[in-house]
Structure formats: C-alpha cells, structure tokens
C-alpha positions in Angstrom: -8.0 -12.8 18.9 -9.5 -13.6 15.9 -9.1 -16.5 13.5 -6.7 -14.3 11.6 -4.4 -13.9 14.8 -5.3 -10.4 15.3 -8.0 -8.5 17.4 -11.4 -8.1 15.7 -10.8 -4.3 16.0 -8.0 -1.9 16.4 -6.0 1.4 15.6 -3.3 1.8 13.0 -1.3 4.5 11.5 -0.5 6.3 8.1 2.9 6.4 7.1 2.5 7.8 3.6 -0.1 8.4 1.0 1.0 7.8 -2.6 -0.2 8.7 -6.2 0.8 8.1 -9.8 -0.6 9.0 -13.0 0.1 5.9 -14.6 -0.1 2.1 -13.7 2.8 -0.1 -13.3 5.4 2.6 -11.8 6.1 3.7 -8.2 3.9 6.1 -6.6 5.1 9.5 -5.2 4.2 10.6 -1.4 1.7 13.4 -0.9 0.4 15.0 2.1 -3.4 14.7 1.5 -5.9 12.9 -0.6 -9.4 12.8 -1.6 -11.1 9.4 -1.6 -14.1 8.9 -3.6 -17.1 6.7 -3.0 -17.1 3.8 -5.6 -14.1 5.0 -7.5 -10.7 5.2 -5.2 -8.2 7.8 -4.9 -8.7 10.9 -6.8 -5.9 11.7 -9.2 -4.6 8.2 -9.2 -4.2 5.7 -12.3 -5.9 3.0 -10.4 -9.0 4.8 -9.3 -11.9 2.6 -10.8 -13.8 4.0 -14.0 -17.1 2.7 -14.7 -17.2 -0.4 -16.9 -13.4 -1.1 -16.6 -13.2 -4.7 -15.6 -10.8 -5.8 -12.8 -10.5 -2.5 -10.7 -13.9 -2.4 -9.0 -12.3 -4.3 -6.2 -9.0 -2.9 -6.3 -9.8 1.0 -5.8 -7.3 1.7 -3.3 -4.2 -0.4 -2.1 -2.6 -0.6 1.1 0.6 -2.1 2.2 2.3 -2.1 5.7 5.7 -0.2 6.1 6.9 -3.5 7.9 6.9 -5.3 4.9 8.6 -2.6 2.9 11.2 -2.7 5.3 11.7 -6.6 5.5 12.1 -6.3 1.4 14.7 -3.4 1.9 16.7 -5.7 4.4 16.3 -8.4 1.7 17.8 -6.5 -0.9 20.6 -4.8 1.4 21.8 -8.3 2.3 21.6 -9.5 -1.1 23.7 -6.4 -2.2 26.3 -7.0 0.5 25.3 -3.9 2.5 26.1 -4.0 6.1 22.8 -2.0 6.9 20.3 0.1 5.3 18.4 3.3 5.9 14.9 3.0 7.6 12.1 3.9 5.2 10.8 7.4 6.2 8.2 8.2 3.6 9.9 11.1 2.0 13.3 10.1 0.3 13.6 8.4 -3.0 15.2 4.9 -3.2 18.7 4.8 -3.5 20.2 2.8 -6.5 23.5 1.2 -7.0 25.0 1.1 -10.7 22.9 -1.8 -11.6 19.7 0.4 -11.3 18.2 -1.7 -8.4 17.3 0.2 -5.2 19.1 -0.8 -2.0 16.4 0.9 0.0 12.6 0.8 -0.7 10.4 3.5 0.6 6.5 4.1 0.8 5.0 4.2 -2.8 7.5 2.1 -4.3 5.4 -1.0 -4.5 2.6 1.2 -6.0 0.6 1.2 -2.7 -1.7 4.1 -2.3 -1.6 4.0 1.4 1.4 2.9 3.5 0.5 1.8 7.1 2.3 0.9 10.3 1.1 -1.3 13.1 -1.1 -3.9 11.4 -0.7 -7.1 9.5 -3.0 -5.7 6.8 -2.9 -9.2 5.1 -4.3 -10.9 8.0 -7.6 -8.9 7.8 -10.6 -10.9 6.5 -12.6 -9.8 3.5 -15.3 -7.4 4.4 -13.4 -5.7 6.9 -14.4 -2.1 7.5 -11.7 0.5 7.6 -12.0 4.1 9.0 -9.2 6.3 7.6 -10.1 10.0 8.2 -13.4 10.7 6.9 -13.4 7.9 4.4 -14.9 4.4 5.0 -13.2 1.6 3.1 -14.1 -2.2 2.9 -11.3 -4.8 2.2 -12.2 -6.3 -0.9 -9.0 -8.4 -2.2 -5.8 -9.8 -0.4 -2.7 -10.0 -2.3 -2.9 -9.6 -6.4 -1.2 -10.9 -9.5 2.0 -9.1 -10.2 1.8 -7.9 -13.7 5.0 -8.2 -16.1 5.4 -4.3 -16.4 6.0 -4.1 -12.4 8.7 -1.7 -12.3 9.8 -3.3 -8.7 9.7 -6.7 -9.8 11.9 -5.9 -12.9 14.5 -4.0 -10.6 14.7 -6.3 -7.8 13.2 -9.6 -8.6 10.4 -9.6 -6.0 7.2 -7.7 -5.3 5.7 -8.1 -1.6 2.0 -6.8 -2.9 0.9 -10.1 -4.3 1.3 -11.7 -0.9 1.0 -8.8 1.6 -0.9 -6.0 0.3 -4.7 -5.5 0.3 -7.2 -3.8 -1.6 -10.4 -1.8 -0.2 -13.3 -0.3 -2.1 -14.4 3.2 -1.0 -17.6 3.0 0.8 -17.8 6.6 1.9 -15.5 9.1 0.5 -13.7 11.8 2.6 -10.6 13.7 2.8 -7.4 12.0 4.4 -4.1 13.2 5.5 -1.0 11.6 6.8 -2.1 12.3 10.4 -5.6 11.1 9.9 -7.2 8.5 12.4 -7.2 4.9 11.4 -9.5 2.2 12.7 -10.5 -1.4 11.7 -13.3 -3.7 12.7 -14.3 -7.0 11.4 -16.5 -9.9 12.9 
C-alpha cells in the first residue's frame, strides 16, 4: 500500500464521458471523446486555450461515481425520500418542485470523466493514468467551487472541491466508455 492508502498501480473503469459547451453547468454524457495533448477534451468548454491562465492544470476533470452516489443519498435523506435511484450515466437528475435534484447523475458536477473503482482524490500529484489511447497526469486535487456552480446553487454542496481531480493530457487519443483504464505512481 502507498502513503495514500491505495496500491501504487491498478485498474478502474469509466462510467461516463461528459461534455458541455459552457462552464459552470452540468455536462451531458457522450459515448466517445477525443483527448487532445496539452489542451483537454475536444469540444468541452474547459479545454485549455493557450494563454488563458488557470486552465493549464485543469484540462480534464475526473470524479468517482461513488462520490455522486453518496451525494445523491445525502440529498434523498434531506428531502425525506426513503430510497433513491442509483446513478446510471444516462438519465437526467430528477427534481422536486423546489428545482433541487433528488438524484444526481454523472456529469452533474461538471466532471469530464466519471469513474468507478478508485478513490481518485487519494492519487498523488504526478500519477500517470492511461485511458484508452490517451495518457493523463494528475495535476490538481480538488478546486475552488465558483459562485456560478449550478449544483452548489441547487443543492447547497459540491463534491468536486474535495473529491474531484484534474489532469493534463500528456498524450492524446480516442476514449470510449469501455476503454481500458490504468493508473500508476511511485
């Protein structure tokens, strides 16, 4: 085991790939994406554009579906629901009359890649991640949640600042929901 509490290498899976054309909003699931070296996910508003400060270390965001499911359970409990639907990567968040979703799904926290089977926030900076043809490098753990965050506005909390990670695209390539995923550090 590593100092982070996870093995220095292992596999995990992609649950959803998510894009949006604007920042500060939920992302929509897609089947395949193209990761571009030095930039990010083609077609996504968060792709790094040369000269724009702040995004060079936040080219692509990742969040574990386990964190989304835990946030959904918390929301359901606060809303007085007995149970909640598990996230499936394909349905939209259901919302009561107040407008707050009772079930969160992949993309709701504006993450580009939703994963399963790895506590992403425990990976050390510099960890190499192979996703399909692409090679990524962990460049940032968490972030400051901006005032315009749609989820924070709707439900009062956002897990990305605590549990999300950001990566730089070292080698670009095509990635699909079934792509092989492997991480290595140390």
